[in-house]
N, C-alpha and C positions, 0 to 999 in steps of 0.2 A: 041509392047506389054508392053513393057516396059515402052511408053508414054504414053499407057492406063492406068497402076498402079500408074502414077506419077501423072495422073489427079485425078482418083478415090481418091489419097490418097488426093490431094491438097483439093478436094469437101470436105472430113474428116476436114481437119484442118481450113478452113475457119468459119465455124458455131462454132466450137472449140473456134477459138481467139475470135469469137463474145464473145461465153458465158463466156469465162473466162474474157473479158474486164468487164462485165456488172457485175461480179461478183467482181471483183476489184473496180471498179468504187462504188458500194454499201458498200463493207466494205469502200473505203475511206469516201462516205457518213456519211456512220452512225459513223463513225470514227470523223468526223469533225463536224458532229449535237452534238456528246457529247463534244467535246471542243466548241461550239460555241452556242449560241443563240441567234435567230435574229427575227425581227420584222419589219412589215409594218405601225404597229399601234401606230404611235408615232409622234409625234408634240414639236413642237417650246413652252417654257416655258413664261408665263409671263417675261422678264426681263429689259424692259424699264424700267427708272425709271422716272416716272413724279413730276417734282417738282412744289408744291403748296406754296404762300406764309403761315406761319403762322396766321401773322397780317397782315391785309388790311390797307396799307399806301402806302405812297409816295416812288419810288425810287429813291435813291441818288446816289448811284454807280450801275455799271454794268461792272463787271469784264473778262467778255466773251464776246464770237459772235458763229455765227452756224460754227460748227465743229473745235473750240475748244475741247484740250485736257485739261483734269483736271484731278486733285489727290483728294484720299479722305479726307477730311480734310481742304481743297481749298475754302478759302471765295468768293464766285460767285456775290454776289451783298448786297449791304445794304438799307434796308429801312428806312423812319425816324422813328426815336424811341425815339426823343425830349418829347413825350407825359409820357414817361415812364422813361424817365433820370429826370422830374423834378418832376415827384411822388416818385422816391425814393430820391429824394432830402428830399420833406417835410415828408416822411414815416423816413426817418434816422433821421434828427432833433428832430422827435417825439419820437421815439425811444430812442434816448441819454436823451434826459428830462427825459424819465423815468426811465431809468437806474439809472441816477441820484437821482432822487425822490428814487428809492429801495435805494441806497447805503445808505440815509439819512436817510431812515427808519430803517436799518438795526442799523447803528450807535444810533438812538435814542431806539432801542431798546435795545440796548446791553448798555445804560445808564440805562435807567427805572431797565433793571434785576439789575443791581449793587445796584441800590436803594433800590429796592423792597428786595434785601437779607439784606440790613441794617436795613431795616421796620422790615422785621420779627427777629430779630436779638433785636434789639430794643422791639420787643413789647414780646420776650420770657423774657426779661428784667424786663420789665413792669409785665410781668404776676406773677415773681418769687418775684419782691417789694409789688406787691401787695396781694399773697399769706402771705408772712411774715408780712404786715401793718396787715392784718386782724387777721393773729394770735397773735399778741400783741393786738389787740384792745379785739380779747375775754377772752385773758388773764386778762389786766387791769382791764376790767368789770368783773371779777370775784372777782379780788383782791380787788377791791374797794367797794364790796360787803362785804369781809371778812374784808375792812379795814384795808390790808396792803399796800394800795397806796392811793394817793392823791386825789382830784379831778384837780389836774391840772396835774396829771401823766396821767388821763384817756381822757381829752381834748385833753392832746398832740396826745396820740393814735389815736383820733377819728380824727386826723386831718391830720397828718399824711396818716393815710387810705385814705381820701376824696383825697388825693392828687397822692397815688399812683391810686385808682379809675381813677382819670381823665386821669394821664400820662397812664395808660392801652388802657383807651378809643382815645384817641390822638394818640398811636402808633396802634392801631385796623382801624381808621377810614386812617389813611396814607397810612396803607398796601390796602385797599380797593380802597381809591383814585390811588395810583400806578398801580390795577390790571387792574382796569377799565381803564387807559391811556394806557396801554399796550394792554389790549385788541382791542382797539378804532383803535389804530396802527396797530394789525396785521391784520387787518378786513380792514382797509385800503392798508394794501402792500398785500394782499392776491388779493384785487377786482386791484390794479395796477400791479401785478404779472400775472393774468389775460389778463389785457390790454395791457401789454408790449409783452405777449405771440402771442396775436394776431396783433398787428401790424408788430411782425418778421417775422409771417407766411404770409402777405399781402408783405409785401417788398419780400419775397424771391420769391414768386408767380410775384411780378413785374417784380425785375430781370431778370427771367426766359421767362416773355414776352420780356424785353429788348432784352435778347441774341437772339430770336427769331425773331427779327430784322437783326439778321447777315444768310445769308442763305448760307450755308456751302455744298459742294460735299459730299452725304454721299457712293457714290463707285467712282472706277478710271472710266473712259470713255471719252466719246464726245459729247459735246453738239450739242444736233440737236431741229428743230421745234425751236426756239427763237421768241418772238413775242413780246417782250418787250422793252421796251428803259428806259434812266435815264429821270424823270421827269414824269413816267406814275405813276397811281395808280393802285396798286397789290390789289386786291383781292382774297380773303380766298379762294373761291371757281372757279377760275380761272388759269391754267398751266401757270408758266412764261414760261418753256421752260423742255426739255426731255435729259434726260443722258441716253447716249446707254451705257452701260458698256463694260469692256472687258470679262466679265464674260456670258458665255452662258447656258444655260440650255434645254436640250431637257430631256420630260417623254416618257418613251418607255413602253407599255402594252403587257407584254409578256405571251402570254396562259401557262398554267399550266403546267406542266409534271414533271416524276418522277427524270431527271436531274437536273431542275430548284432550282438551288444554288447559287442564287445572293446573291454579297457583297461587301462592300465598297474597294473601291479601284483595282477592275476588270478593265482590259484594257477594250475601248471600240471603234469603229468606227460608225460613222452618215453619212448620205446623206442627206441634206436637197432640198429639190424637186426643189422648188422655186427658187434656186442658183444655179442650174446645177447637175452634177453628183459627183462633187470632193468629197472625202473621207476627214474626220475630224476626226481625234482624240482626244478621250477622255477616261474619267474614269466614275463608278460608283461610286456616292457620299453619297447617299442615298436608300434605299430598302422600300418602300413607302406601304403604309398598302391595302394589296390584297380584293382583293373580289373576288367575287364565280367563276369567267372564269379567271382573268386573273391578273398578278403581275405587279403593277406600279415600275418602276425604274426611278433614276433620274440620268440625266448623264451630267455631263462639259462636255462641248467644252474645250480642253485644245490649241488646233488654235488659231491663229489669227483672231478671229469673224468681228473685225473694217472695214476691206476690204470688207465684205460682204453686202447686203442691207436683212439681218436679219428681218423676221417680226413672232411678238408674233403668236402661232397659227398654223405656217406654215406646213406645214406634213413634213415627215423625216420616214427614215429608220434607223432601229438600230441594231448591233450586237454589242454583249458582250462574251467577253471570261471566259465561267466559269470554264475552268479549267485549 
């Protein structure tokens, strides 16, 4: 009888244990889902950097080979920039000549302004002399009629008036000539200034083009798909080589839910199907513009990706710790 009761008790406890386990798993699952968000709608972002030459020219130096490790800012190749070097020299000579012309124009303008100021002073003095001479002439003319001065006195006043008029006219002409010359120089200077500015812009553009002859690594990474050699003609439409960067990003699309609280810095793990099921550690670096159904999140993989053959667009699984 005691044995039967034991079996009855066992039959009761077994389903209870199953229900309890189910409840615990459900609670754990709910708790886990509140901590993490997962998605299989993820893919490797385009992270390979294809290097195109910025000018079409002959390859003079090549400092890399396939699988070379490169650092950002490192010089990878040199193209023939002699055409731009020659043009820069010609432009610099012309620019320096125009600068000298402008300096000479400034000196001449300064001298003419000094002369113009002297001419203004002379004209003011001549004007005063003319006014005095005219006053004397009128006075002597009236006094001659009254008989208080002689004919000689009147003739002297007339002669002084003529001299004063001539001096005033000369001063006016000299000032006009100086002003006209100043205007001509200013027009010439303005034209030279415009030409100098234009030459300077072309010079800077040519220097920039010359800098394009130096191919510099934009990122840290490894060289792959090198398909040129020294002496080849680089074409701006053809890839010289590709850099496989140290950094790799995955775009993960998460379905919209009430507890979606993505933000930068959150820890993440990624599995890229094409390289197996290794977990790669990462973090959220950007929450992209969401659409009606999904929230796209950009995840940076922090583990070393150089040892994997990761291809752009490869499908992936992503998990982000949101709490």
